[in-house]
mmCIF file of the N, C-alpha and C atoms, coordinates in Angstrom:
data_MODEL
# 
_entry.id   MODEL 
# 
loop_
_atom_site.group_PDB 
_atom_site.id 
_atom_site.type_symbol 
_atom_site.label_atom_id 
_atom_site.label_alt_id 
_atom_site.label_comp_id 
_atom_site.label_asym_id 
_atom_site.label_entity_id 
_atom_site.label_seq_id 
_atom_site.pdbx_PDB_ins_code 
_atom_site.Cartn_x 
_atom_site.Cartn_y 
_atom_site.Cartn_z 
_atom_site.occupancy 
_atom_site.B_iso_or_equiv 
_atom_site.pdbx_formal_charge 
_atom_site.auth_seq_id 
_atom_site.auth_comp_id 
_atom_site.auth_asym_id 
_atom_site.auth_atom_id 
_atom_site.pdbx_PDB_model_num 
ATOM 1   N N  . MET A 1 1  ? -5.102 9.194  -15.059 1.00 0.00 ? 1  MET A N  1 
ATOM 2   C CA . MET A 1 1  ? -4.890 8.214  -14.005 1.00 0.00 ? 1  MET A CA 1 
ATOM 3   C C  . MET A 1 1  ? -3.534 8.382  -13.317 1.00 0.00 ? 1  MET A C  1 
ATOM 4   N N  . LYS A 1 2  ? -2.564 8.940  -14.038 1.00 0.00 ? 2  LYS A N  1 
ATOM 5   C CA . LYS A 1 2  ? -1.247 9.134  -13.433 1.00 0.00 ? 2  LYS A CA 1 
ATOM 6   C C  . LYS A 1 2  ? -1.349 10.052 -12.221 1.00 0.00 ? 2  LYS A C  1 
ATOM 7   N N  . LYS A 1 3  ? -2.108 11.127 -12.354 1.00 0.00 ? 3  LYS A N  1 
ATOM 8   C CA . LYS A 1 3  ? -2.252 12.074 -11.244 1.00 0.00 ? 3  LYS A CA 1 
ATOM 9   C C  . LYS A 1 3  ? -2.943 11.411 -10.055 1.00 0.00 ? 3  LYS A C  1 
ATOM 10  N N  . LYS A 1 4  ? -3.975 10.618 -10.326 1.00 0.00 ? 4  LYS A N  1 
ATOM 11  C CA . LYS A 1 4  ? -4.688 9.926  -9.244  1.00 0.00 ? 4  LYS A CA 1 
ATOM 12  C C  . LYS A 1 4  ? -3.773 8.913  -8.550  1.00 0.00 ? 4  LYS A C  1 
ATOM 13  N N  . PHE A 1 5  ? -2.954 8.235  -9.331  1.00 0.00 ? 5  PHE A N  1 
ATOM 14  C CA . PHE A 1 5  ? -2.013 7.267  -8.762  1.00 0.00 ? 5  PHE A CA 1 
ATOM 15  C C  . PHE A 1 5  ? -1.010 7.981  -7.857  1.00 0.00 ? 5  PHE A C  1 
ATOM 16  N N  . TRP A 1 6  ? -0.487 9.104  -8.321  1.00 0.00 ? 6  TRP A N  1 
ATOM 17  C CA . TRP A 1 6  ? 0.464  9.889  -7.535  1.00 0.00 ? 6  TRP A CA 1 
ATOM 18  C C  . TRP A 1 6  ? -0.190 10.364 -6.240  1.00 0.00 ? 6  TRP A C  1 
ATOM 19  N N  . GLU A 1 7  ? -1.405 10.882 -6.324  1.00 0.00 ? 7  GLU A N  1 
ATOM 20  C CA . GLU A 1 7  ? -2.119 11.347 -5.129  1.00 0.00 ? 7  GLU A CA 1 
ATOM 21  C C  . GLU A 1 7  ? -2.374 10.198 -4.156  1.00 0.00 ? 7  GLU A C  1 
ATOM 22  N N  . TYR A 1 8  ? -2.709 9.023  -4.692  1.00 0.00 ? 8  TYR A N  1 
ATOM 23  C CA . TYR A 1 8  ? -2.931 7.844  -3.857  1.00 0.00 ? 8  TYR A CA 1 
ATOM 24  C C  . TYR A 1 8  ? -1.665 7.496  -3.073  1.00 0.00 ? 8  TYR A C  1 
ATOM 25  N N  . ILE A 1 9  ? -0.534 7.530  -3.739  1.00 0.00 ? 9  ILE A N  1 
ATOM 26  C CA . ILE A 1 9  ? 0.734  7.223  -3.074  1.00 0.00 ? 9  ILE A CA 1 
ATOM 27  C C  . ILE A 1 9  ? 1.012  8.233  -1.968  1.00 0.00 ? 9  ILE A C  1 
ATOM 28  N N  . LEU A 1 10 ? 0.827  9.511  -2.267  1.00 0.00 ? 10 LEU A N  1 
ATOM 29  C CA . LEU A 1 10 ? 1.089  10.548 -1.264  1.00 0.00 ? 10 LEU A CA 1 
ATOM 30  C C  . LEU A 1 10 ? 0.173  10.421 -0.054  1.00 0.00 ? 10 LEU A C  1 
ATOM 31  N N  . GLU A 1 11 ? -1.073 10.029 -0.278  1.00 0.00 ? 11 GLU A N  1 
ATOM 32  C CA . GLU A 1 11 ? -2.049 9.922  0.808   1.00 0.00 ? 11 GLU A CA 1 
ATOM 33  C C  . GLU A 1 11 ? -1.870 8.663  1.653   1.00 0.00 ? 11 GLU A C  1 
ATOM 34  N N  . ASN A 1 12 ? -1.309 7.610  1.078   1.00 0.00 ? 12 ASN A N  1 
ATOM 35  C CA . ASN A 1 12 ? -1.298 6.317  1.755   1.00 0.00 ? 12 ASN A CA 1 
ATOM 36  C C  . ASN A 1 12 ? 0.071  5.796  2.180   1.00 0.00 ? 12 ASN A C  1 
ATOM 37  N N  . PHE A 1 13 ? 1.133  6.503  1.811   1.00 0.00 ? 13 PHE A N  1 
ATOM 38  C CA . PHE A 1 13 ? 2.473  6.043  2.141   1.00 0.00 ? 13 PHE A CA 1 
ATOM 39  C C  . PHE A 1 13 ? 3.300  7.205  2.677   1.00 0.00 ? 13 PHE A C  1 
ATOM 40  N N  . THR A 1 14 ? 4.173  6.912  3.623   1.00 0.00 ? 14 THR A N  1 
ATOM 41  C CA . THR A 1 14 ? 5.051  7.930  4.193   1.00 0.00 ? 14 THR A CA 1 
ATOM 42  C C  . THR A 1 14 ? 6.349  7.952  3.396   1.00 0.00 ? 14 THR A C  1 
ATOM 43  N N  . ILE A 1 15 ? 6.576  9.071  2.704   1.00 0.00 ? 15 ILE A N  1 
ATOM 44  C CA . ILE A 1 15 ? 7.731  9.186  1.819   1.00 0.00 ? 15 ILE A CA 1 
ATOM 45  C C  . ILE A 1 15 ? 8.371  10.555 2.030   1.00 0.00 ? 15 ILE A C  1 
ATOM 46  N N  . ASP A 1 16 ? 9.697  10.581 2.177   1.00 0.00 ? 16 ASP A N  1 
ATOM 47  C CA . ASP A 1 16 ? 10.384 11.867 2.330   1.00 0.00 ? 16 ASP A CA 1 
ATOM 48  C C  . ASP A 1 16 ? 10.500 12.572 0.971   1.00 0.00 ? 16 ASP A C  1 
ATOM 49  N N  . ASN A 1 17 ? 11.014 13.794 0.977   1.00 0.00 ? 17 ASN A N  1 
ATOM 50  C CA . ASN A 1 17 ? 11.073 14.590 -0.256  1.00 0.00 ? 17 ASN A CA 1 
ATOM 51  C C  . ASN A 1 17 ? 11.916 13.947 -1.347  1.00 0.00 ? 17 ASN A C  1 
ATOM 52  N N  . ASN A 1 18 ? 13.050 13.375 -0.990  1.00 0.00 ? 18 ASN A N  1 
ATOM 53  C CA . ASN A 1 18 ? 13.881 12.711 -1.991  1.00 0.00 ? 18 ASN A CA 1 
ATOM 54  C C  . ASN A 1 18 ? 13.162 11.510 -2.586  1.00 0.00 ? 18 ASN A C  1 
ATOM 55  N N  . GLY A 1 19 ? 12.488 10.754 -1.737  1.00 0.00 ? 19 GLY A N  1 
ATOM 56  C CA . GLY A 1 19 ? 11.709 9.618  -2.211  1.00 0.00 ? 19 GLY A CA 1 
ATOM 57  C C  . GLY A 1 19 ? 10.584 10.046 -3.133  1.00 0.00 ? 19 GLY A C  1 
ATOM 58  N N  . ARG A 1 20 ? 9.949  11.151 -2.809  1.00 0.00 ? 20 ARG A N  1 
ATOM 59  C CA . ARG A 1 20 ? 8.866  11.669 -3.661  1.00 0.00 ? 20 ARG A CA 1 
ATOM 60  C C  . ARG A 1 20 ? 9.375  11.991 -5.060  1.00 0.00 ? 20 ARG A C  1 
ATOM 61  N N  . LYS A 1 21 ? 10.525 12.604 -5.134  1.00 0.00 ? 21 LYS A N  1 
ATOM 62  C CA . LYS A 1 21 ? 11.098 12.950 -6.441  1.00 0.00 ? 21 LYS A CA 1 
ATOM 63  C C  . LYS A 1 21 ? 11.382 11.692 -7.255  1.00 0.00 ? 21 LYS A C  1 
ATOM 64  N N  . ILE A 1 22 ? 11.978 10.715 -6.605  1.00 0.00 ? 22 ILE A N  1 
ATOM 65  C CA . ILE A 1 22 ? 12.315 9.471  -7.299  1.00 0.00 ? 22 ILE A CA 1 
ATOM 66  C C  . ILE A 1 22 ? 11.050 8.747  -7.748  1.00 0.00 ? 22 ILE A C  1 
ATOM 67  N N  . ILE A 1 23 ? 10.079 8.632  -6.867  1.00 0.00 ? 23 ILE A N  1 
ATOM 68  C CA . ILE A 1 23 ? 8.841  7.922  -7.191  1.00 0.00 ? 23 ILE A CA 1 
ATOM 69  C C  . ILE A 1 23 ? 8.086  8.634  -8.305  1.00 0.00 ? 23 ILE A C  1 
ATOM 70  N N  . TYR A 1 24 ? 8.028  9.960  -8.252  1.00 0.00 ? 24 TYR A N  1 
ATOM 71  C CA . TYR A 1 24 ? 7.345  10.695 -9.318  1.00 0.00 ? 24 TYR A CA 1 
ATOM 72  C C  . TYR A 1 24 ? 8.035  10.442 -10.660 1.00 0.00 ? 24 TYR A C  1 
ATOM 73  N N  . ASN A 1 25 ? 9.357  10.436 -10.664 1.00 0.00 ? 25 ASN A N  1 
ATOM 74  C CA . ASN A 1 25 ? 10.092 10.171 -11.904 1.00 0.00 ? 25 ASN A CA 1 
ATOM 75  C C  . ASN A 1 25 ? 9.855  8.755  -12.409 1.00 0.00 ? 25 ASN A C  1 
ATOM 76  N N  . ILE A 1 26 ? 9.757  7.795  -11.508 1.00 0.00 ? 26 ILE A N  1 
ATOM 77  C CA . ILE A 1 26 ? 9.454  6.414  -11.901 1.00 0.00 ? 26 ILE A CA 1 
ATOM 78  C C  . ILE A 1 26 ? 8.081  6.349  -12.557 1.00 0.00 ? 26 ILE A C  1 
ATOM 79  N N  . ILE A 1 27 ? 7.089  6.949  -11.919 1.00 0.00 ? 27 ILE A N  1 
ATOM 80  C CA . ILE A 1 27 ? 5.728  6.939  -12.467 1.00 0.00 ? 27 ILE A CA 1 
ATOM 81  C C  . ILE A 1 27 ? 5.706  7.617  -13.830 1.00 0.00 ? 27 ILE A C  1 
ATOM 82  N N  . ASP A 1 28 ? 6.340  8.764  -13.929 1.00 0.00 ? 28 ASP A N  1 
ATOM 83  C CA . ASP A 1 28 ? 6.384  9.505  -15.186 1.00 0.00 ? 28 ASP A CA 1 
ATOM 84  C C  . ASP A 1 28 ? 7.042  8.667  -16.277 1.00 0.00 ? 28 ASP A C  1 
ATOM 85  N N  . TRP A 1 29 ? 8.136  8.000  -15.941 1.00 0.00 ? 29 TRP A N  1 
ATOM 86  C CA . TRP A 1 29 ? 8.842  7.169  -16.914 1.00 0.00 ? 29 TRP A CA 1 
ATOM 87  C C  . TRP A 1 29 ? 7.961  6.020  -17.404 1.00 0.00 ? 29 TRP A C  1 
ATOM 88  N N  . VAL A 1 30 ? 7.284  5.342  -16.481 1.00 0.00 ? 30 VAL A N  1 
ATOM 89  C CA . VAL A 1 30 ? 6.433  4.210  -16.866 1.00 0.00 ? 30 VAL A CA 1 
ATOM 90  C C  . VAL A 1 30 ? 5.308  4.685  -17.776 1.00 0.00 ? 30 VAL A C  1 
ATOM 91  N N  . TRP A 1 31 ? 4.721  5.840  -17.479 1.00 0.00 ? 31 TRP A N  1 
ATOM 92  C CA . TRP A 1 31 ? 3.619  6.353  -18.299 1.00 0.00 ? 31 TRP A CA 1 
ATOM 93  C C  . TRP A 1 31 ? 4.074  6.700  -19.713 1.00 0.00 ? 31 TRP A C  1 
ATOM 94  N N  . MET A 1 32 ? 5.354  6.989  -19.913 1.00 0.00 ? 32 MET A N  1 
ATOM 95  C CA . MET A 1 32 ? 5.864  7.349  -21.242 1.00 0.00 ? 32 MET A CA 1 
ATOM 96  C C  . MET A 1 32 ? 6.287  6.131  -22.063 1.00 0.00 ? 32 MET A C  1 
ATOM 97  N N  . GLN A 1 33 ? 6.380  4.976  -21.446 1.00 0.00 ? 33 GLN A N  1 
ATOM 98  C CA . GLN A 1 33 ? 6.833  3.775  -22.139 1.00 0.00 ? 33 GLN A CA 1 
ATOM 99  C C  . GLN A 1 33 ? 5.684  3.131  -22.911 1.00 0.00 ? 33 GLN A C  1 
ATOM 100 N N  . SER A 1 34 ? 6.043  2.407  -23.949 1.00 0.00 ? 34 SER A N  1 
ATOM 101 C CA . SER A 1 34 ? 5.022  1.711  -24.737 1.00 0.00 ? 34 SER A CA 1 
ATOM 102 C C  . SER A 1 34 ? 4.937  0.248  -24.284 1.00 0.00 ? 34 SER A C  1 
ATOM 103 N N  . MET A 1 35 ? 4.521  0.083  -23.022 1.00 0.00 ? 35 MET A N  1 
ATOM 104 C CA . MET A 1 35 ? 4.350  -1.255 -22.458 1.00 0.00 ? 35 MET A CA 1 
ATOM 105 C C  . MET A 1 35 ? 2.857  -1.531 -22.314 1.00 0.00 ? 35 MET A C  1 
ATOM 106 N N  . ASP A 1 36 ? 2.502  -2.798 -22.325 1.00 0.00 ? 36 ASP A N  1 
ATOM 107 C CA . ASP A 1 36 ? 1.104  -3.128 -22.073 1.00 0.00 ? 36 ASP A CA 1 
ATOM 108 C C  . ASP A 1 36 ? 0.822  -3.026 -20.574 1.00 0.00 ? 36 ASP A C  1 
ATOM 109 N N  . LYS A 1 37 ? -0.437 -3.243 -20.209 1.00 0.00 ? 37 LYS A N  1 
ATOM 110 C CA . LYS A 1 37 ? -0.839 -3.076 -18.809 1.00 0.00 ? 37 LYS A CA 1 
ATOM 111 C C  . LYS A 1 37 ? -0.045 -3.996 -17.886 1.00 0.00 ? 37 LYS A C  1 
ATOM 112 N N  . GLU A 1 38 ? 0.085  -5.251 -18.263 1.00 0.00 ? 38 GLU A N  1 
ATOM 113 C CA . GLU A 1 38 ? 0.773  -6.219 -17.402 1.00 0.00 ? 38 GLU A CA 1 
ATOM 114 C C  . GLU A 1 38 ? 2.225  -5.814 -17.151 1.00 0.00 ? 38 GLU A C  1 
ATOM 115 N N  . ASP A 1 39 ? 2.919  -5.415 -18.212 1.00 0.00 ? 39 ASP A N  1 
ATOM 116 C CA . ASP A 1 39 ? 4.316  -5.000 -18.051 1.00 0.00 ? 39 ASP A CA 1 
ATOM 117 C C  . ASP A 1 39 ? 4.426  -3.725 -17.222 1.00 0.00 ? 39 ASP A C  1 
ATOM 118 N N  . SER A 1 40 ? 3.497  -2.805 -17.415 1.00 0.00 ? 40 SER A N  1 
ATOM 119 C CA . SER A 1 40 ? 3.506  -1.559 -16.637 1.00 0.00 ? 40 SER A CA 1 
ATOM 120 C C  . SER A 1 40 ? 3.298  -1.843 -15.157 1.00 0.00 ? 40 SER A C  1 
ATOM 121 N N  . VAL A 1 41 ? 2.333  -2.694 -14.855 1.00 0.00 ? 41 VAL A N  1 
ATOM 122 C CA . VAL A 1 41 ? 2.051  -3.047 -13.461 1.00 0.00 ? 41 VAL A CA 1 
ATOM 123 C C  . VAL A 1 41 ? 3.249  -3.763 -12.846 1.00 0.00 ? 41 VAL A C  1 
ATOM 124 N N  . ASN A 1 42 ? 3.816  -4.716 -13.573 1.00 0.00 ? 42 ASN A N  1 
ATOM 125 C CA . ASN A 1 42 ? 4.968  -5.456 -13.051 1.00 0.00 ? 42 ASN A CA 1 
ATOM 126 C C  . ASN A 1 42 ? 6.173  -4.544 -12.822 1.00 0.00 ? 42 ASN A C  1 
ATOM 127 N N  . THR A 1 43 ? 6.395  -3.609 -13.726 1.00 0.00 ? 43 THR A N  1 
ATOM 128 C CA . THR A 1 43 ? 7.505  -2.668 -13.577 1.00 0.00 ? 43 THR A CA 1 
ATOM 129 C C  . THR A 1 43 ? 7.309  -1.794 -12.347 1.00 0.00 ? 43 THR A C  1 
ATOM 130 N N  . LEU A 1 44 ? 6.113  -1.222 -12.201 1.00 0.00 ? 44 LEU A N  1 
ATOM 131 C CA . LEU A 1 44 ? 5.829  -0.386 -11.032 1.00 0.00 ? 44 LEU A CA 1 
ATOM 132 C C  . LEU A 1 44 ? 5.903  -1.197 -9.745  1.00 0.00 ? 44 LEU A C  1 
ATOM 133 N N  . ASP A 1 45 ? 5.402  -2.421 -9.786  1.00 0.00 ? 45 ASP A N  1 
ATOM 134 C CA . ASP A 1 45 ? 5.450  -3.288 -8.608  1.00 0.00 ? 45 ASP A CA 1 
ATOM 135 C C  . ASP A 1 45 ? 6.903  -3.527 -8.187  1.00 0.00 ? 45 ASP A C  1 
ATOM 136 N N  . PHE A 1 46 ? 7.763  -3.785 -9.150  1.00 0.00 ? 46 PHE A N  1 
ATOM 137 C CA . PHE A 1 46 ? 9.176  -4.030 -8.856  1.00 0.00 ? 46 PHE A CA 1 
ATOM 138 C C  . PHE A 1 46 ? 9.872  -2.766 -8.345  1.00 0.00 ? 46 PHE A C  1 
ATOM 139 N N  . LEU A 1 47 ? 9.665  -1.641 -9.033  1.00 0.00 ? 47 LEU A N  1 
ATOM 140 C CA . LEU A 1 47 ? 10.381 -0.412 -8.690  1.00 0.00 ? 47 LEU A CA 1 
ATOM 141 C C  . LEU A 1 47 ? 9.849  0.269  -7.428  1.00 0.00 ? 47 LEU A C  1 
ATOM 142 N N  . LEU A 1 48 ? 8.574  0.054  -7.107  1.00 0.00 ? 48 LEU A N  1 
ATOM 143 C CA . LEU A 1 48 ? 7.982  0.695  -5.930  1.00 0.00 ? 48 LEU A CA 1 
ATOM 144 C C  . LEU A 1 48 ? 7.826  -0.264 -4.756  1.00 0.00 ? 48 LEU A C  1 
ATOM 145 N N  . ASP A 1 49 ? 8.422  -1.429 -4.855  1.00 0.00 ? 49 ASP A N  1 
ATOM 146 C CA . ASP A 1 49 ? 8.304  -2.441 -3.812  1.00 0.00 ? 49 ASP A CA 1 
ATOM 147 C C  . ASP A 1 49 ? 8.710  -1.915 -2.440  1.00 0.00 ? 49 ASP A C  1 
ATOM 148 N N  . GLY A 1 50 ? 9.686  -1.050 -2.386  1.00 0.00 ? 50 GLY A N  1 
ATOM 149 C CA . GLY A 1 50 ? 10.212 -0.551 -1.122  1.00 0.00 ? 50 GLY A CA 1 
ATOM 150 C C  . GLY A 1 50 ? 9.247  0.285  -0.299  1.00 0.00 ? 50 GLY A C  1 
ATOM 151 N N  . ILE A 1 51 ? 8.191  0.834  -0.927  1.00 0.00 ? 51 ILE A N  1 
ATOM 152 C CA . ILE A 1 51 ? 7.249  1.655  -0.152  1.00 0.00 ? 51 ILE A CA 1 
ATOM 153 C C  . ILE A 1 51 ? 6.107  0.823  0.418   1.00 0.00 ? 51 ILE A C  1 
ATOM 154 N N  . GLY A 1 52 ? 6.005  -0.433 -0.001  1.00 0.00 ? 52 GLY A N  1 
ATOM 155 C CA . GLY A 1 52 ? 4.982  -1.310 0.545   1.00 0.00 ? 52 GLY A CA 1 
ATOM 156 C C  . GLY A 1 52 ? 3.695  -1.370 -0.256  1.00 0.00 ? 52 GLY A C  1 
ATOM 157 N N  . ILE A 1 53 ? 3.701  -0.820 -1.463  1.00 0.00 ? 53 ILE A N  1 
ATOM 158 C CA . ILE A 1 53 ? 2.495  -0.858 -2.294  1.00 0.00 ? 53 ILE A CA 1 
ATOM 159 C C  . ILE A 1 53 ? 2.314  -2.262 -2.858  1.00 0.00 ? 53 ILE A C  1 
ATOM 160 N N  . LYS A 1 54 ? 1.072  -2.686 -2.977  1.00 0.00 ? 54 LYS A N  1 
ATOM 161 C CA . LYS A 1 54 ? 0.752  -4.020 -3.485  1.00 0.00 ? 54 LYS A CA 1 
ATOM 162 C C  . LYS A 1 54 ? 0.367  -3.940 -4.963  1.00 0.00 ? 54 LYS A C  1 
ATOM 163 N N  . LYS A 1 55 ? 0.580  -5.040 -5.652  1.00 0.00 ? 55 LYS A N  1 
ATOM 164 C CA . LYS A 1 55 ? 0.277  -5.116 -7.078  1.00 0.00 ? 55 LYS A CA 1 
ATOM 165 C C  . LYS A 1 55 ? -1.186 -4.757 -7.357  1.00 0.00 ? 55 LYS A C  1 
ATOM 166 N N  . GLU A 1 56 ? -2.079 -5.206 -6.499  1.00 0.00 ? 56 GLU A N  1 
ATOM 167 C CA . GLU A 1 56 ? -3.507 -4.937 -6.684  1.00 0.00 ? 56 GLU A CA 1 
ATOM 168 C C  . GLU A 1 56 ? -3.803 -3.439 -6.600  1.00 0.00 ? 56 GLU A C  1 
ATOM 169 N N  . GLU A 1 57 ? -3.064 -2.740 -5.757  1.00 0.00 ? 57 GLU A N  1 
ATOM 170 C CA . GLU A 1 57 ? -3.243 -1.293 -5.641  1.00 0.00 ? 57 GLU A CA 1 
ATOM 171 C C  . GLU A 1 57 ? -2.799 -0.598 -6.930  1.00 0.00 ? 57 GLU A C  1 
ATOM 172 N N  . ILE A 1 58 ? -1.716 -1.058 -7.496  1.00 0.00 ? 58 ILE A N  1 
ATOM 173 C CA . ILE A 1 58 ? -1.202 -0.468 -8.735  1.00 0.00 ? 58 ILE A CA 1 
ATOM 174 C C  . ILE A 1 58 ? -2.164 -0.720 -9.884  1.00 0.00 ? 58 ILE A C  1 
ATOM 175 N N  . GLU A 1 59 ? -2.683 -1.937 -9.982  1.00 0.00 ? 59 GLU A N  1 
ATOM 176 C CA . GLU A 1 59 ? -3.552 -2.319 -11.097 1.00 0.00 ? 59 GLU A CA 1 
ATOM 177 C C  . GLU A 1 59 ? -4.769 -1.417 -11.249 1.00 0.00 ? 59 GLU A C  1 
ATOM 178 N N  . GLN A 1 60 ? -5.287 -0.903 -10.152 1.00 0.00 ? 60 GLN A N  1 
ATOM 179 C CA . GLN A 1 60 ? -6.490 -0.077 -10.253 1.00 0.00 ? 60 GLN A CA 1 
ATOM 180 C C  . GLN A 1 60 ? -6.226 1.273  -10.932 1.00 0.00 ? 60 GLN A C  1 
ATOM 181 N N  . PHE A 1 61 ? -4.962 1.656  -11.071 1.00 0.00 ? 61 PHE A N  1 
ATOM 182 C CA . PHE A 1 61 ? -4.629 2.939  -11.686 1.00 0.00 ? 61 PHE A CA 1 
ATOM 183 C C  . PHE A 1 61 ? -4.065 2.811  -13.099 1.00 0.00 ? 61 PHE A C  1 
ATOM 184 N N  . ILE A 1 62 ? -3.830 1.594  -13.553 1.00 0.00 ? 62 ILE A N  1 
ATOM 185 C CA . ILE A 1 62 ? -3.280 1.387  -14.891 1.00 0.00 ? 62 ILE A CA 1 
ATOM 186 C C  . ILE A 1 62 ? -4.414 0.962  -15.807 1.00 0.00 ? 62 ILE A C  1 
ATOM 187 N N  . ASP A 1 63 ? -4.741 1.815  -16.758 1.00 0.00 ? 63 ASP A N  1 
ATOM 188 C CA . ASP A 1 63 ? -5.841 1.544  -17.687 1.00 0.00 ? 63 ASP A CA 1 
ATOM 189 C C  . ASP A 1 63 ? -5.385 1.907  -19.090 1.00 0.00 ? 63 ASP A C  1 
ATOM 190 N N  . TRP A 1 64 ? -4.727 0.981  -19.746 1.00 0.00 ? 64 TRP A N  1 
ATOM 191 C CA . TRP A 1 64 ? -4.187 1.255  -21.084 1.00 0.00 ? 64 TRP A CA 1 
ATOM 192 C C  . TRP A 1 64 ? -5.163 0.811  -22.155 1.00 0.00 ? 64 TRP A C  1 
ATOM 193 N N  . ASN A 1 65 ? -6.337 1.361  -22.203 1.00 0.00 ? 65 ASN A N  1 
ATOM 194 C CA . ASN A 1 65 ? -7.320 1.018  -23.256 1.00 0.00 ? 65 ASN A CA 1 
ATOM 195 C C  . ASN A 1 65 ? -7.272 1.995  -24.385 1.00 0.00 ? 65 ASN A C  1 
# 
């Protein structure tokens, strides 16, 4: 799901190269943490707020089952 989330961001948001590096590192970091789904979504929502992504968009890619 991490790859699909990254592809979704690239397809739906305008981000320069520096922003891409930062966002990819944020996503990678969140995926390595031992947080539950709610905390992961809230963290991504907070850290990616500047690109205009909505919480509902993030939730569809976080599946910690």
